[in-house]
N, C-alpha and C positions, 0 to 999 in steps of 0.2 A: 708732407713729407710720406717716408716709402713704404708702401703696405708688403707687411709679411707675414708670408705662408712656414708655418712648423708642422711636416710631412711626420711623422715620430714623434710621439713625449714619454720617451722616459728619461732614462738615464742624462743624458745628454739633450734630449729636444726641452725640455723642461727648465732646463739649467738656459739655455738660448734665450726660449724662450721670455724668460724674466729678466736675459740682459736685455735683452733688444726693447721690453716694456720701457729699462729706463734710460733707452737712449733718445736724445730732443728730438732727432728728425725720423726716429721708427715709429712705425704701430703694429701691432699684433692682428692681422686680417684672421686670425681663426689655428686652430691647432687641430691635427687629425690624426685619431688614435684604429686600431685594427680590433681591438675589443671594449669593452666597459671593463672599470679594474679602480683600484682606487687612486691611480694616475689622469684618466679623464673625471673622476668626482672633482678630484683637486683645480682641473684645468677650468672646470664651471663658475667652480666657484670663488676663483682668481679675475672671472667673468673674460677669458676669454671665448671668443665661440669653438664649438667644436664638430668637427668635420666624420664622418664615418672613412675611413679607410678601404673599407670593404661591405660594396654595396647588400650584397648577401649579409652581412650579420647588421646591420644597420638595428634591425625589429629585437638586437640584442638589447643595446643600448634604452631603448623602450621597456621594456620589461626590464631593466637595473633600474628606471626613474633616473636614465641622464638625458637631459634633452640635447641634442644635435639641433645644430644650424645648419647642415647639407651634408652632401657628397663630397671625397675629398677632390672630386676635377670644380668642382664649384669653388672652390677654396683657390686652387690652383687660377683658374681666370681672373679672379678678383685680386689677386699679389700680385708684386712689382718683384719679385723673386723671392722662392721658396728658399728654404735649407731642408733638407732630408738630414734626419737623425733618424733613419727608420734604422733596421739590424746588416751586419754587414752580409751583403750580395743584393737588397732588398731596393739600395737605391738604384743601382744600375736598372734593376726590373722596372723602375720608374719613370726611367729618364724617357721615354716614348709619351708618357706623359705632361711632362712638363714642354716637350716640343709639340705637342700637340697645339698649346695655349701659346706658344712662345714666351715662356716664362723662364726665365735664368734661375737655374739651379746649382747649390751647393750639395756638395755630397761630405760625407766622414771618412775619413781615415782608412777604416774597416772596408772601404772600399779597393778593387781595383785601380790604378792608377792613369790606365787606361781611360775609367769613366767621363774623365775634366781633361779640356785642354789646356790644363795646367794644376801644378799640386801649387796651393800655399802657404807662406806664414810671413806677418804681417809682418815683423822684423828684417826677411832675408828678400822677401823676392813680390813687394806687395805692386807693383809696374804690368808686372807679368799679365794677371786678372784683372786689370779694370776693361771693361767693357764686353767680355767672356761671357760664356752664354749656360758652360758648364765649367765647374771649378771644384778641385778636391780639397777638403783643410785636411792637413794630412795629422797622423793619430798620435791621441799624447806625447808618447816617447818622442815621437819624429818635432814634434813641436820642439819641447823640451830641448833635445839636442841643437835644431837650427837656429833657437835663441842664444842657445849659446856660442854655436858655431860665430854667427854673424859676425858681431863685434870681436870676438880674436881674427878675423880673417882680415879684417878689414885695418884695424893695429895693430898687427905681428907679421899676417900671413901665414897659414898652415901648409905644413910638411905633410901629415898623418892625422887622423883624427882615431884612438883607439879607447870604447866605450864598452864596459860589460855592464849590462841589465839587469840586473835584482828585480823580476816582474813580482807581482803581486795575483794569486791566482785565480780572485776576481773581484768584483764590483763587491760593496755589502750586501745590498741585493740578490745576489748572483746566490743562490745557493747551489744551485746544481755543477759550480765551476772547481775545480780544486787545483793543487794537492792538498790532499788533508794533512796530513802528518809525513812531508817531504821535501826534496829538496830535487827537482828535475831539471838536467840541460832540455832549455828548451829554444829551441832543434838543440840535437850535439854535436852539429857540423857546423863549422864558418860560411857564413853571416849568416848571424840572427836577420830575418826581413825589414829590419830599420836600417841598417846600412843603405840599401842599397834605395829605401826608400828617403833617408837624408838625400841623398842622389839625385831624384827628382828636383829638390828644389837649388840643390848646390852638385850640378853632372860633372865638377871634374873633381871634386873633391874627394880626397883620399882615404876612407874610414872601414874601417873594420870594424863589428858588432859582436858580442854575446850575449848569449840568452838565459836566466835562471828565473823556473817559477817556486817561488815560496808560498808555505801555508799561513799569506793573511790579506786581509784586507784593505790596508789603508793608504799603500800610496806605490809608486816605485821606485828602486835605488837606484842610481846611477854610478859608477864609477868609471870616473874619466880621463885620461893619456891625454893630451894634446903636444905633439911634436910642432916648437913655433918655426917661423924662419929666423928669428930675432932670439936675444936671451931677455928678456925683461927684468926688471925684480917682482918677484910675487907679490909686494905692495903696491906695484903700477897696475899688476892684472886684477886683483884685488878692487882697488878703485874705478878700474874700466867696469868692469861689472858691477860695480855698485851704483855706478850714472845708468845702469838697463833698466828703464821706468820692470821690466817682466823677468826682472832677475832680482830675487829677495836674498840680499848677503846675508846669512844667519849670525849677530854678532855672539863674540862667546860669551858676553855677560851674560845673553838670556839662557843659558844654561840650558838649552834647546837640542840634546844626544838623539834622537831618532823623530822617527816619523809619529808617531804615538803623539810626541810633545809635540810636533807642527801642526797637527789636528787640535789637538787641544789648545793652542796660542790663536787658532782662525773664528775658533769656537769664540775664546772669550775675547777676541775681538771684535766680535757682533760677523764673522761673515755667514752669509744664507747656506746654510747646511753646512757647515766647516768649510767652504770649499777654500780651496788655494790658484787662484790663474794666474798667480806667478810660478818659477822654478824658484827651489826654496836647497842655493848653494850655502856651504857651513864654510861662512870664508875663515875658519882655522884649518880648511885641510888645502887650500889657496898656496900650491908650493911651487918650485923652480928649482930642475937638477938640470944646469945644463941650459939646454933650451924646450926641456919635457916640462908641461905643465901636467899636477894632476891635482884633482878635486874632485867632491864628493856632492853629487845635489839629487836632491827628491822630485819629483814630479807626481803631484797630485792629479791622477786618471781620469776623477769624471769632472775636471772644472777647467784645464789649463787652454782648451782648446774652445772654451768660449769667447774670448774675448780676442779669439782669432775669426771665428764663424761672424764677429759683429762687425769687423774691418773688412771680412769677405763680400758681405753682404754693399756696403760703401763701395768696392774693388769694379764689383763686377756691374751696378749701375749710374757710374764713374761720377761719385756725389762729393769725395774727398777726395783728396791725396793722401801719404800716406803716413807723412807725420800731423799731418790734421786730425786724420781719424783714429789713429794709434794714440792722442790727446785725449779726443773726444770720450772714447772707449773707457778711457784708466777715469778719465773722470765722473763719467755717469757710473761704473760701477765701483771706486774708489779700489783700487787700484794703487797697488807701493805702500810702504809700512814707513 
């Protein structure tokens, strides 16, 4: 069994921990927090050994009545691989800790691409991370774009991707984020950071991305135009997308017209925290004009990178190939409708 440590038990870390626990070949050796809060209490209640990420704050856990298993360096030493789910920029600061114990580490998309030997998407470039020591799992939006680009590129060839990302102002728990009542170009110049980030997965892909921020917390929305190298029928493209395990092509009969109903559907289906690990592509939006494909997709920013982290664990430890890992992860989590 792979022993996995989670450094950072917030929005992403707690989801990755639960996903790792669900795998038949992995165990949680521990999770690390910088301070005692409701998430620290939840980790202990779930039976995860809790480690203090900052030694000077260890007494705060004692004061809060939260039992610690030790300090973060002990967790790193005991782990076969560590998933760093700390806030952006902190992962790079932690890199020397992982090197000290020769423990492979995964980082999140908020880190600069240079933190890892490669950027990772299970569907697109799994093999590039096999045996790597430091791997960056790309952000929620880059994950969503990469999952869409990979099958289109393989089946039809791509001349250019144009994507406008309508981004939520923050996650539901991020009370300090915004905007509150505005629609903000973010950034106002082209490209947004997402296009260059996708090119860390597909270096030769022609892609332009624009970004907007809106006062919402549910999901991101992408308006996609892909100029293909051929002119397939829209139904053929739809069937290709429906064949992808981490794309959910929303059928018209479901009467799901936005992110709110998508989240409601996820909760009705018993998804933990109402999570959507898949891209949500509106089937009705899949359209062809000549060689130009158009569609809308929604990306759940809190959860779509979770299965990617699980697959990246197997890649860096070289314990499964891409097909085997994706299938195992999907089965364990219940991905696919």
